PLY file of the C-alpha trace (Angstrom):
ply
format ascii 1.0
element vertex 241
property float x
property float y
property float z
element edge 240
property int vertex1
property int vertex2
end_header
-0.36 -0.25 0.41
1.64 3.28 -0.94
1.55 6.28 1.17
-1.43 8.63 -0.13
-3.74 5.68 -0.03
-2.66 4.69 3.73
-2.66 8.35 4.44
-6.45 8.72 2.89
-7.78 5.69 5.12
-6.22 6.79 8.11
-7.95 10.21 7.73
-11.01 8.89 7.10
-10.98 6.45 10.01
-9.94 9.30 12.50
-12.88 11.50 10.62
-15.68 9.17 11.49
-14.66 9.06 15.04
-14.08 12.16 15.57
-17.62 12.85 14.72
-18.96 10.77 17.49
-17.04 11.63 20.11
-17.05 14.90 22.76
-14.92 16.18 25.48
-12.45 14.46 26.70
-12.39 11.33 24.41
-11.79 14.10 21.18
-8.82 14.93 23.35
-7.71 11.48 23.39
-8.17 10.94 20.10
-6.19 14.29 19.22
-3.31 12.54 20.84
-3.81 9.32 18.92
-3.85 10.92 15.92
-0.86 13.15 16.21
1.35 9.79 17.36
0.25 7.57 14.52
3.40 6.97 13.03
2.26 7.08 9.54
-0.30 9.92 9.73
0.90 13.27 8.12
-2.25 15.54 7.20
-4.73 16.54 9.88
-6.07 19.59 8.28
-9.63 17.17 7.71
-9.93 16.15 10.92
-9.72 19.68 12.00
-12.63 20.29 9.60
-14.98 17.79 11.76
-17.61 19.89 13.34
-17.35 18.39 16.37
-13.59 19.80 17.03
-15.05 23.29 17.48
-17.13 22.07 20.47
-14.26 21.77 22.35
-12.83 25.37 21.78
-12.81 27.41 24.79
-13.15 24.58 27.02
-10.90 22.73 29.47
-9.51 20.73 26.35
-9.29 23.86 24.01
-5.41 22.89 24.47
-5.90 19.88 22.67
-7.18 21.66 19.49
-4.26 24.15 19.13
-2.01 20.99 19.44
-4.11 19.57 16.40
-3.42 22.92 14.34
0.02 22.74 15.41
0.73 19.51 13.71
-1.15 20.80 10.72
0.26 23.64 10.04
3.17 24.32 12.68
6.87 23.03 13.26
8.89 21.81 15.95
10.18 25.57 16.95
6.81 26.90 16.85
5.94 23.99 19.62
8.84 24.90 21.73
8.04 28.85 21.98
4.68 27.91 22.70
5.21 24.88 24.86
3.76 26.49 28.33
-0.15 26.86 26.65
0.15 23.48 25.27
0.07 20.11 25.77
3.24 18.09 27.10
3.88 16.05 23.39
5.03 12.06 24.13
8.36 10.61 22.54
5.73 9.73 19.29
4.40 13.01 19.13
8.28 14.72 19.52
9.18 12.66 16.24
6.67 12.98 14.12
6.29 17.38 14.33
10.04 17.06 13.69
9.10 15.12 10.72
6.78 17.79 9.94
9.02 20.23 10.31
11.63 18.68 7.74
8.68 19.00 5.45
7.95 22.63 5.92
11.94 23.01 5.53
11.71 21.27 2.11
8.80 23.21 0.58
11.14 26.14 0.15
14.50 24.61 0.06
15.74 21.87 -1.95
19.36 21.91 -0.24
18.96 21.86 3.44
22.12 22.63 5.23
23.15 20.26 8.42
23.52 23.25 10.59
20.13 24.59 9.77
18.57 21.23 10.32
20.42 20.58 13.36
19.50 23.99 14.98
15.29 23.66 14.01
15.22 19.70 15.14
17.39 20.06 18.12
20.00 17.63 17.53
23.28 17.53 18.67
25.18 15.80 16.08
25.65 14.82 12.01
25.04 11.33 13.14
22.32 11.90 14.86
20.97 13.79 12.46
21.77 11.69 9.64
19.87 8.92 11.19
16.95 10.39 11.40
16.57 11.62 8.07
17.57 8.14 7.17
15.42 6.27 9.89
12.60 8.90 10.40
11.81 10.78 7.16
13.33 8.42 4.33
12.15 4.96 5.43
8.54 6.50 6.18
8.29 7.88 2.68
8.01 11.13 3.43
11.04 12.68 1.90
13.41 11.23 -0.77
17.37 12.79 -1.01
20.85 12.50 -0.88
22.66 13.04 2.09
25.93 14.98 1.20
28.62 15.13 3.90
31.38 16.07 2.36
29.39 20.00 1.52
27.05 19.16 5.09
23.56 19.15 3.57
20.77 16.96 2.71
20.02 17.22 -1.17
16.14 17.05 -1.32
14.31 15.35 -4.77
10.66 14.66 -3.44
8.94 15.80 0.12
5.39 15.10 0.89
2.90 18.20 1.32
1.97 19.30 4.55
-2.13 20.79 5.33
-2.41 24.16 4.04
-2.79 26.73 6.15
-5.17 29.88 5.42
-3.18 31.71 3.85
-1.12 29.50 2.09
-4.38 28.89 0.41
-5.18 31.86 -0.54
-1.59 32.60 -1.84
-2.07 29.30 -4.03
-5.36 30.22 -5.76
-3.67 33.59 -6.64
-0.83 31.76 -8.52
-3.07 29.12 -10.44
-5.16 32.25 -11.16
-2.22 33.94 -12.71
-0.88 30.46 -14.35
-4.29 30.46 -15.75
-4.18 33.85 -17.08
-0.67 33.35 -18.44
-1.74 30.19 -20.03
-4.77 31.10 -21.81
-2.98 34.21 -22.85
-0.24 32.07 -24.06
-3.30 29.63 -25.57
-4.35 32.78 -27.78
-1.23 33.54 -29.19
-0.87 29.99 -30.35
-4.04 29.94 -31.85
-3.09 33.46 -33.83
0.37 31.69 -35.11
-1.20 28.67 -36.04
-3.79 30.83 -38.11
-1.07 33.05 -39.41
0.42 29.87 -40.52
-2.53 28.31 -42.30
-3.30 31.97 -43.98
0.44 31.97 -45.44
0.35 28.21 -46.21
-2.53 28.98 -48.50
-0.75 31.97 -49.71
2.08 29.77 -50.64
-0.02 27.54 -52.26
-1.58 29.95 -54.56
2.10 31.37 -55.30
3.15 27.68 -56.46
0.68 27.31 -58.41
0.63 30.70 -60.30
4.14 29.90 -61.17
3.77 26.20 -62.02
0.57 27.70 -63.93
3.13 30.14 -65.84
5.89 27.85 -66.05
3.27 25.47 -68.41
2.17 28.64 -70.63
5.98 29.40 -71.01
6.35 25.63 -71.99
3.61 25.52 -74.52
4.76 29.01 -75.88
8.04 27.31 -76.63
6.74 24.26 -78.21
5.02 26.46 -80.61
8.37 28.29 -81.35
10.30 25.14 -81.77
7.78 24.41 -84.20
9.23 24.63 -88.17
8.13 27.41 -90.14
7.46 26.63 -94.04
8.71 29.62 -96.47
7.22 30.06 -99.80
10.99 29.13 -101.23
11.07 26.04 -99.10
7.79 24.68 -100.76
8.63 25.41 -103.98
12.52 23.96 -103.35
10.74 20.82 -101.91
8.30 20.41 -105.09
10.91 20.37 -107.25
12.74 17.90 -105.21
9.91 15.59 -105.45
10.02 16.05 -109.67
0 1
1 2
2 3
3 4
4 5
5 6
6 7
7 8
8 9
9 10
10 11
11 12
12 13
13 14
14 15
15 16
16 17
17 18
18 19
19 20
20 21
21 22
22 23
23 24
24 25
25 26
26 27
27 28
28 29
29 30
30 31
31 32
32 33
33 34
34 35
35 36
36 37
37 38
38 39
39 40
40 41
41 42
42 43
43 44
44 45
45 46
46 47
47 48
48 49
49 50
50 51
51 52
52 53
53 54
54 55
55 56
56 57
57 58
58 59
59 60
60 61
61 62
62 63
63 64
64 65
65 66
66 67
67 68
68 69
69 70
70 71
71 72
72 73
73 74
74 75
75 76
76 77
77 78
78 79
79 80
80 81
81 82
82 83
83 84
84 85
85 86
86 87
87 88
88 89
89 90
90 91
91 92
92 93
93 94
94 95
95 96
96 97
97 98
98 99
99 100
100 101
101 102
102 103
103 104
104 105
105 106
106 107
107 108
108 109
109 110
110 111
111 112
112 113
113 114
114 115
115 116
116 117
117 118
118 119
119 120
120 121
121 122
122 123
123 124
124 125
125 126
126 127
127 128
128 129
129 130
130 131
131 132
132 133
133 134
134 135
135 136
136 137
137 138
138 139
139 140
140 141
141 142
142 143
143 144
144 145
145 146
146 147
147 148
148 149
149 150
150 151
151 152
152 153
153 154
154 155
155 156
156 157
157 158
158 159
159 160
160 161
161 162
162 163
163 164
164 165
165 166
166 167
167 168
168 169
169 170
170 171
171 172
172 173
173 174
174 175
175 176
176 177
177 178
178 179
179 180
180 181
181 182
182 183
183 184
184 185
185 186
186 187
187 188
188 189
189 190
190 191
191 192
192 193
193 194
194 195
195 196
196 197
197 198
198 199
199 200
200 201
201 202
202 203
203 204
204 205
205 206
206 207
207 208
208 209
209 210
210 211
211 212
212 213
213 214
214 215
215 216
216 217
217 218
218 219
219 220
220 221
221 222
222 223
223 224
224 225
225 226
226 227
227 228
228 229
229 230
230 231
231 232
232 233
233 234
234 235
235 236
236 237
237 238
238 239
239 240
């Protein structure tokens, strides 16, 4: 089973469960989902109406935690740890994995120094083990570890949930791309139309030239026929006698 299919099945399971739970049960489900080793997308769970019911209650911190896993990073958690539930080991690992995905969204070459700082890793060996065992083996990223240049070259990274700001930017980007594509298509169509017109003009020009050549040929044939003068006729008659 590929990672996308597994993600979809897990999301569906958690969404269905969230639709029937309330209060502490929802908080427990959030902890379970954010700890699951194969789940890296949380927007659909966040959109379940039941979750809005714990907003402003003693369990609202768990909702904030779910938002963090949907859009945030390990650095975000550290800066706001006092207002969030304490994370268990599996959640810490998950949030660091998600942090790598966030970095890979905008950079295809991640320096070891930056990764160690963002992930709270103290040495290169620990960092490379994390990238290999927790990121590449899980299928969320593919890339090459360059020990000489001390960087991770990203070849593929799974996408994270879009926050509202990113969604608006993406809509603007796609709208701009669509407008550019329409203009390009119109330009191509005009060029094709011009090419068709020029092709017809060329055909007509060639036909005119061929017709003129035929006329010249006919004229040359007429010129090449012998012209019998009166002298030639008399001479021919004498020869016959």
